[in-house]
N, C-alpha and C positions, 0 to 999 in steps of 0.2 A: 504493500500500500504506500509506503513512503516513496517508492520508486515512481509511482504514478504522479506523485506531487511534483517531483523534479521534472518529469517529462512534460507535464501540463503547465508548468510555471511560465513558459514563454508565451502561453496563450491567454494568460490572465494578468491582471494588475498585481503588483507586488503586495499590495494590501490584501488582496484575495488569496495570494499564495500563503502568506503567514496565517491568515484566518483559516484557510483550508487545511493547513497543517494541524491546527488544533482540532478541527472537526473530525478528520479522518484517523488521527493517531489515537486509538482507543485508550492506551495507557496514559497518554498525556491528559486527555479530557477527564478521565476518571480521577487521576491524582490531583488535578488542579481544582476540581469542584469541591465545594464545602457545603455542609448541611446548615451552617450558620447563616441566618438571614441578615441582611443589612440592618443595623440598629437604627431606629428612628432618631432623627435629629431633633433636638430641642429648638423651639422657635426662639430666636434671639431678638431682643428689642434694641434696635439701633437708635442712637441719638440723632437728632437733626444736626446736620453739619459734620457727621462722622464720615469715614472713608468708605466708599463702595468697594466690594470685593474686586480685586484686580490681580493680574499675574505679578510675581515679584520682579524686582529689577534684574537686568541682565547680569549674568555671572561675570562677564568681562566688560569693563567700562569702554564705551565708545571713544575711540581716539579723538583727542581735542584737535580742533582745526587750528591752522596758523593764526587766523583772526582772533580766536579765543585766547591764545597765549599772548598775542600782542595787546589785546584789551586788558588782560590780567596785569601785564607789565605797566601799562598806562595807568591802571588803577593805583598801583603802588607808587608810581611817580607822582601822581596828583596828590595822594595822601601826604607824602613827604613834603612836597613843595607847599601845599596849603598849610600844613602844620608850621613850617618854618616861617611862612608869611604871617601867620597868626601870632607867633612869638614876637616877630618884629613889630607888628602893628599894636599888639596889646601890651607889650612890656616896654620895648625900647622907645617907641614913639610916645607912649603915655608918660613915661618918666622924663623923656627929653622935653616934651612940650609943657608938661605941668610941674615937673620937678618932684622931689620927694618931700611933700608937704603934709599929706594925709596918711597917717599911719594905718588907719582902719582900711583904707583903700589898698594900701600896700599888702596888708595881710590877706585881704580878699583876693588880690591879684595872684599872689604866690600860691594860695590854696587852690584857686580855680584853675590856674595854669597847670599846676601839678596834677590835679584830677583829670583834666582834659588830656594831658600828655600821656598819662597811664592808659586812659581809655583809647586814645588814638594808637598807642603802641600795641594794645591788644588787637585792634582792628587791622593794623598793619601785619601782625603775626598771622591773622586769619588769611589775609591776602597772600602772604608769603607761602604758607603751607598749601593753600589752594593752588598757587602757581606750580609748586612742586608736584602736586597731584596731576595737574594738566600735562606736565612734561612726562611723567611716568606713564600716563595713559597712551602716549604716542610711541613708547618704546617697548611696551610689554608684548610678547608674542607667546602664545600658548604652546607648550611642548606637546608634540603629537603623542597620542595615547600609545601607539606601538613602541615608541622610544622608551616611555616609562615602563611598559610591560617588560621590555627586553632588559632594562636596567634592574628592575626589581626581581627578575628571575635569578639574578646572581647576587643581589644585595638585599637580604631580608633582615633588616634591622628590627629588633624587637620593639614593640610599642605597647604601653600600658595606659589605658584611659582611666582617669580618676574623676569621679563625679561626686563632689561634696553636696550633701543634701541635709537640710534641717527643716523639719515640720512641713514637708512638701506634700502636695496631693499626689497620690500614686499615678494618676493619669498623666500629670505633667512630667513626672520622672520617667514614666514608660516611654513617652515620646522621645525624650533625650537619649535614653538607653538604646532604643530601636534605631535612631539615626546614627548612633555610634556603631552599633552592631552590624549595620548594613554598609559600612564603609568597605570599599574594595581593597582591603589590606590583609596580608597574610598573618595568621596566628595572633590576632589582636586579643588582648586581655582587658576586660572592662571590670572595674571595681566601683561599686556604689558605696560611698562613704557616708553611712547613715549617722547623723549626729543627734538624733532625737534621744530623750531620756529612755533608757532600755526597758523601764517598767512603768509606763504612765498609768495614772489612775483614771484619767478622763477616757470614757469609752470611745469618743471620736478620735482622740489622739492614738489610742491603742489600735483602732481599725486602720488608721492611716499608716502606722508603723508596720503592722502586719502585712498590709498591702505592699509597702516598699520592700520588705524582706522577701516577699514571694516573687518579686519582679525578675530577679536574675534567673531563677529556675524556669519561670514561664517563658521568657524570651529564648533561653537555650532550647527548650522543648519545641518552641515554634520554629526555630531555624534548623532543627535536626533533620527533618525530612528532605528539604532541598539540599542541605549540605551532603548528606549521605548519598543522594542520587548523583550529584555532580562529582563527588570524590570517586565514585565507582567509574564514571565515564572518563575522568582525568587519567586514570591508569592506562587506558587504551591510547589516548592522545600522546601521553608521555612516551609510551613504547614506540609509537610512530615517529616521534621527534628524534629518537635515538638513531634512526636510519639516516637523518639529515637529508631526506628526499622530499618528494611532494606527497601531499595527502591524497587519499582516494576519495571519489565522490561519496561513497557511503559514509566515510568519516566526517566529511563536511556536512552531509545531510543530518547525521546524528547530532553534531554540534549545533546546527541550526535549530533542530527540534528541542534541544536542551534550552536554548535561549528562548524559544517560544513558550516552553513550559514555565521557565522562570518568570517571564513577563506575565503570563496568566496568573501565576501564584501571587505576584505582587499586586496585580489588579484586584484580585479577590481580597487581599489584605486591605487595600485602599477602600474598597466598597464596604467592607465590614467594620472599618475603623470608626469608633464613636466620635463624631464631630459635633462638638457643642460650642466651639469658638473658632475664630479665624485662625488661631494657632493650630488647632486640630485640622482645619481645612488645608493648611500649609503642609502638615505632615502627610496627609493622605494624597494630596495632589503633587507635591514637589519631591517628597522623599520616596514614598511608594510609587506614585505615578511617574515621577521623573526617571527613576531607575528603570521602571518597566518600559518607558519610552525608549531609553537607551538600548535595552535588550531587544526590543522589537526592531529598531533600526539595524542593529547588528545582525539579527536573524534575516532581515530582508537582504542585507549585503551578502550574506552567505548564500542565500538562495539565488541571488543574481550571479554570483560567481559560478554556481552550477549551471545556470542558464547559458552563460557565455563560455562555459567549459574552460574557465581560467584556472590554472593550477594554483593551489594555495600551499605555501611551504608548511611542512609538518611542524616546524618550530613555532610558526605563528598560530597554527591550530592548537598547539599545546598551551600557548600563552592565553588564547581566548578561553580555552577550557579551564585554565587555572583562575581566570578572572571570576568565573562563576563560583568556584570553590572559595576563593578569598571573600567574596561578597557575603557568604553565609557562614564563614568560619570565624567564630568569636566565642571566647570563654568568659562567662559572666559570673561574678560573685559579689558578695557584699561584706562590709567590715564596719564594726561599731566600736569606736575607740572608747566610748564611755562604759563599756563592759569591763574594761581593764583598769585597775586602780592606779597602775604606775604610769600610764600614758597621760600626757597633758590634756586637761579638760577645759582649757581656756575657751571662752565663748566667742570664737571667731573662726572664719573659714580657713585662715592660714594654718592654724594649729591642727585643724582637722586633716588637712593635707600633710602637714609635717609628721603627724603621728603615724600615718601609714608609710610615708616615704622613709621614715627612720627604720622601718622593718624590712624594707626591700633588700633582697640579696641574703636573707637569713632564713633559717628554719627554726621555728620557736614552738614551745609547748606551753599550755596553760597550767599554772600552778596556783592552788588555792592557799592564800596566806591570811594573816591576821588583818591586813588592810584590804583584802579582797583578792580577786583573781589578777595575777600578773603573768606576763609572757617572758619566758626565759629561753635562752638558746638551747636547742636540742642537742643532746650528745649523740655519739655514734650508735649507742644502744637504743636511742629513742627514734632513730630514723624510720624504722619499720613500724612504728606505732601509728595507728590511724589518727590519733589525736594531734599529731604533729602538724603544724601549719607551715606550709612551704610558701614563702613570699618571694617569688623570683624577682631578680633585678631586671632592668630594662634599659635599652639604649636611649629610648625617648619616652617622655611622659606627656600625655595630652590631658590638660586640666580643662574640664567642661562643666559649666554651671548647670544646675538641674533644671533650668527653664530655657535652655538653649537647644538648638537643632542644627545639625550639620548636613550640608548637601553632600552628595556622592563625590568621591575623589578628593575630599578635603585632606584626609590623611595621606593618601597616595602622592598627591602633588606637592604637599608641603614637606614630607619626608624626602621625596626625590630632590627637591631643591636644596635641602639641608645636606644631602649626600653628594651633591655636585662638587667637583673640584673648585677650590677657592672659597667655599662656604664653611670651612671647618670650624671657624670661630663664631658662627652664628649660634647664639645660645637659645634664642626664643624666636619662633616664627608663628605668625597668626594671620587670620583674615579678620579685621575689625568687623564686629557683627553689625547686621542691619536689622531693621524693625520689620515684624510681620506686617504684610499689607492687609487692607480691609479692616482697619481699626473700628471698633464698635462704639467708641466714645470720642467726643471732641478732644478731650485732653490727651487720650492715647494717640490720636492722630498727630497732634502738634508735638508731643513728646517723641513720637516716632520720627517726625521730620528732623528734629534736632539730632537724633541718633544717626540718621542717614547722612546728615551733614558731617557728623564726627567721622564717619567712614572716610569721607573725602580728605578731611584734615589729617587723619592718621596716615593716609597714603603719602601726603605731602611731608609729614614728619620724617618718614623713611628716606625720602629724596635728600633731605638735608642731614641725615644721620642723627636724628633726634627721636627715634622710635621709643615709645613706652609700651610695656606689656599691659594689655587690657585683659583682665582676668576672666572674662566670660568664656574664652576659648583660646588655647595656645598650645603648640607643640614645643616642648622644652627638652633640650639635650641634657640627659642626666649628668653628664660630666660637668656641665656648667653649674648645675645645682650643687654638685659636690665641691665646687670651688668656692661657693659662697656660704656653705653651711656653717652655722655657729653651734657649738656644743656647750651645754651647761649642765650642772647637776643640781637637782632639787630633791632634797630628802634622800640623797644617795642614789637617785634614779637619773639616768642620762636623758636629757632632752635635746633633740636635734632640730635646729631651725634652718630649714632650707629657704622658706618664704618668711619674710619678716612680718611680725604681728603687732608691731608698735603702734601702727595706725590701722584703720579699717580699709584703707586703700593699699593693701599689702602688695599689689602688683606694681604700683608706682615706686615704692621704696626698693623693691627687689630689682627693678630696672636699673636704678642707680648702683646697686651692689654689683650687678652683672657688668656694667660698663667699666666700673672701677677695677674689675679683675681682668679686663681685656676682652670680654665677650661683647658681641653686638646683637642687636635685635632687628627684626625685619617684618614688615607688613607685606604679605603676599598680595599682589594687585588684582585680586578677584573677590567676588562676593560668594563665599562658600559657607557662611554661618549666619544664623538668625537667632535673635533672643527676644524674650517677651518684654513688653513695655507695660508699666503699671497702668491699669485702666481707670483709676480714680485718683483724686488728689491725696487722699489719706495714704495710700500705698506709695505714691510718688514722693511724698515728703520723706518717708523712711529711706528711700533709695537716694534722693538728692542730698539729704542731710549726711548720709554716709560718704558721698562723693565730695562734699564740701569740706570734710574734716581730714586733716592730715597733710595737706600740701605744704603748709608753712613749716611743719615739723620735719619734712623731708628735704626742704630747700637747703638748709645748712649743710647737709651731707653732700649735696651736689656741688655747692660752692667750695667745700673742702677738697672734693675730688678735682675740681678745676684748678685750684691753687696748686695742688700736688702735681698735676700734669704740667702746669706751667713751669714749676721748679725743675721738673725732670726734662724740660726741653721739648715736651710734646704739645703741639698746638691744638687746642679745642676750637673748632670753627665758630666764628661769632654767630652765624645763623643758627647753628645747632644749640649753642648756649642760650641764645635769646628765646628760641622756641621752647626749650625745656624750662627756662625760667618762667615764661608766660604760662606754660601748662600747669605748673605747680602753684603759682601765686596769683593768677589773674582773677580767680573767683573772689579772693579776699579783697584786692584793691577795687575791683569793679563794684562789689557790694558796698564797701565803705564809701566809695566815691559817689555812687548813685544815691545813697542815703543823704549825703551832704548836699547834693544837688536838689534833692526833694525838700529838705527842711531848711536850708540856709538861703536867705534872700540875697543872692549875689547882686552886685551893682549891674545895671543894664548895660553899662559901657563895656563890660567884659565879654558879653556875648556878641560875636561878630559873624557875619555871613561866611567869613573865611573858614571858621571852625566847622561850620555846617558843610562846606565844600570838602573839608578834610575827611569828614565822616561819611559823606555820600557814597564814595566808591565801595565802602564796606557793605552798606545796605543794598546797593545795586548788585554787587557780586553775589551776596547771599540770596537775594530774591531770584537771581538767574539760576543759582544752584538749586533752589527749591523747584523751579520750573523744570530743570533738567532731570530731577529725581522723581517727577510725576506729581508734585504738589502745585500749589498756586503761588504766583508772585506775591499776592497780597498776604500770604502767610507770614511774611516778614513782620507785619504788625501784630499778628496773633502770637508770634514767638516773643515779641517784645512784651506783650501783655502777660504772657506765660512767665517770663523772667521777672516781671514785677511781683507776681505772686510768690515766686521762689526767693525774692530778696530777703525776707526775714529768715528763711531756711539757710541760705548761704551765709548770712551774717552770723547766725547761731553756730554754724560749722566753724567759721573763723574764730569766734570767741572760744569755742570748745578746743580748738587747736592750741590757742594761747594758754588756756587753762591746763591742758595736758603738758605743755612745755614747762610751765611753772611747777606743776606737781610731779612731773616725771612719771606719769601714770598711763595706763592703757584703758580703753573703753571697750565694752562688749560690742561684737558685731551684731548689727540690727538687720534682721532678715526682711527683705521686701515681701510683703504679704501677697500671696496669690490665692485669692478667694473668689467665689462666684459673686458674693454680695459686696457692697461698698465698704471700704475701710474708713473708719472714723478718723478725722483730722484733728490733731491737737488744737485745743481751743485758742491758744495764744497765736498760732499761725493764721487762723481764720480772722481773729480780731485784728491782727497786724495788717491783713489785706484790707479790711474795712477802714483801718486807720490811715493807710496810704491814700485811699480814695477820698476820704473825708478831708484829710490835710491838704491834698492837692486842690480840692475845690475851695477850701478856706484860703489857701495861698492865692488862688485865682481872684477871689473877691478882694483881697488886700492889694494885689497888683493892679486891679482895675482902679482902685481908689488912688493909688500912688502913681498910676500910669506907667508902671513897669511892664510894658507890653510883651517884651521878649520872654521874660520869666513867667508872665501870665499865660502865654501860649504854651510854654513847656508844662506848666501846672495843669492846664486844661487837657493837654494831650495825655498826661499820665493819669489824670482823674478818670477820663472817659475810658481809657484802655484797662485800667484796674477794675472799674465797674463792669466792663464787658467780661474780663477774666473771671471775676467772682460768679457772674451769671453762667458763663459758658463752661468753666472748668471745675467749679465747686458746686454751684447751684445755690440759689438763695435759700431754699427750703433746707437743703443739706447743711448749709453753713449754720443756720439757726439751731438745727439738731445737734451739730457738733459742739457749738458753744454751750448749749444746755447740758449736754453730757459731760463736757469738761468741767463746768461749774459744779455739777452734781458730784463728780469724782473728787473734786477739790475739797468740798465741805463735808463729805461723808467720811467718818472715822471708822476704819475697819475694826471689827470686834476682835479682841485678843483671844487667841485660842489657849485655853488653860492646859498646861502640860501636866501629864500624869507623872507622879513621882516615880523615879527609877527604883527598881528593886535591887537591893544590894545584899551582898553576903555578910558574913560576920565581920565585925570590925577587925581590920588588920589582916584579913584573909586575902592574899594577893591573887590576881588573875594569872594563873600559871602560864596560860597560853600566850598572853601579852608579854609577860616577863621573858619567856624564852625567845619571843620574836624581836622585841624592842631592846631587851637587855635588862640587867638588874636595876638600873636607875629609873625604870618605868614607873610613873606615878599616874594613876587613873582609877576611876571607880571600877570596882570588880564587874566584869562582864561588859565593860564599855568597849566599843569597837572604834578605834581612832580612824579619822578620815585621812586619806592619803594627801600628801603635799604635792599637788600636781598643777597648781595654777601658775606657778613661777612668776609671781608679781615682783616688782622691784624690791619690796621688803623681804621677800623670800630669797632673793638672789644675793643679799648681802652675805659676804663670806663664802659664796660659792665660787668654785673654780670655773672660769669661762675661757674657752680657747677658740680662736678663729682658725679654721682649717681652710687652707687654700691649696689647690692642686698644683 
């Protein structure tokens, strides 16, 4: 029957050939069918002004035209010239014409010019990074898939995917794990790092935890059937490849039918996938459906080669067969650090990753002690024990947030680039994530627009050698992590820090550590990763407050690195230094500067049309980028309104950074909530938004009386846009509810839980178990179980031995 397909293929369309292959090949159709019916979708209510469902952005950026690059250069030139003209006009001419007579005006001038200089500097950095991205789009050329397959046939570097998860919905984590498991990479190992409390009392939390624990086994079982089928076929193709000759028509036909079967299997998975959000739609359409489409095209090409009787080298046949095996070849497991008393339990993602990476390359066994279960290195006698945990080391580690999704070929292309000659010192490679299309709320749409803009900027940072690791997804060379690891001892237990946890933007600080040890970072110029955007203002506040905190703490480390490089005679490019400086500190000075512009009545003479001209290229360039990314040019005003809402959030992050610096403390990692319902916003942030709007209109009224028209126009602009932002992004009703809830929580005093007295033994009767474990000097209530020292706070580190290990 397959022979008839090949003979009749020249008389039918290629689409019919592939479809006919499925119809007539009995074993294909029976294996591909499933008894599970498509799950009904929940009807989702979209806000007015939200984004309509649409295909995602192209994987490869369209090359920029010569005119676009010329306009980008012109925008930077206009910004610099206009800023210089403003300085001459506002400072030099004012003082020359009027002299230094009014001290109040001098203070206002210095303050206003300083604010505008910093804001214009940030605008110029945007234009500079954007220009670098334009240049990169013109030079990037995709490596042919055949070249990658041939390379990977002889270079199979090991890769471990680490997915840190804390209180996540199992359905969200399942999408992430499936997108990783379906990567076309050989022998991939995926570990879900569950950070939930191991024994929650809340039934909902327990159900979520059990659901996440079961995911690894469920996905492995799901992939078993296609993997076993294609592994059996691969042995035939590999045997043919050993002859170094041409494949036979039967072999090509068999491979084509394998691709047809794989595509049908993926289509069935896409149809049965529970889609209740646009992120789920992306999973079914772009991960399952996109991979199925690739397989269908490959099958058609194989059938066409039979039609044209074109010989296919047996080596290429083996590579194509190996691709199917790699796609479904993944080992999944989970790990919970909080089950083990000696591992660090710090409440942040960095230590969740560090706890597991510290075990890699070791064989350990669980031992029950007085402080709880601890992992100790297994001896030679223990190796045959089933309870021994073998944690293999890996050449590369892929860190992937539990709400992110990878497109096909992510791992293959990024590792291939890392393995290419000349790239041996690239420590981290990534594709900055994009936002899922089809946002269901207005706020998610605008927040997603800023995310897509950041993708462009990060590509530009790489052009100037100023790349930062963005933690949502990244392939990291394990040797680079070994170079920056810090080892400390807490309570006699070793704590290894590969990723810094001093701030909640651990990826930014680790970027500085990597470049300080001679490693580089690279943004691959394609869109191969997507991540969820908070759908409501309450969850967005949690995310952006985390992003705003820590930049000022990391900046001194970068400045010390630059001074050290200068003393060593190594030049750090000015563009790279300026972009890094802006990346870490711009949120702080922009927040403080905007607050001063909103509340301080600056003299009208300080506002000049020239400064407006200096800022205009930035806004025009960003509006053009929005249009290029599929948004509206007018979204530039919505983004400005969006940033006005985030002003108190960013300001709070700045203050928190200064507080951390003074106290030399750490703060807990705040998880961005992913829930179906709305997340409540802290009342102070809601009230701050109303205060900005009210004060802007109050300033407008005063400016009308004093005829300060320029400042009045600025106040009117801010007042109108803040009012719009409250309505569009928070909602008047929701804002009132959040304020009432915040007030209720503030005045309500929680009832104290009366502790039951502990039962103790006879006076002077020691706890023999504790004495034998802790030593004769142990003092504690009989039967008391001491808690392990695992948090490694600055107080606990006093007196500890700390060592910096560099390879």
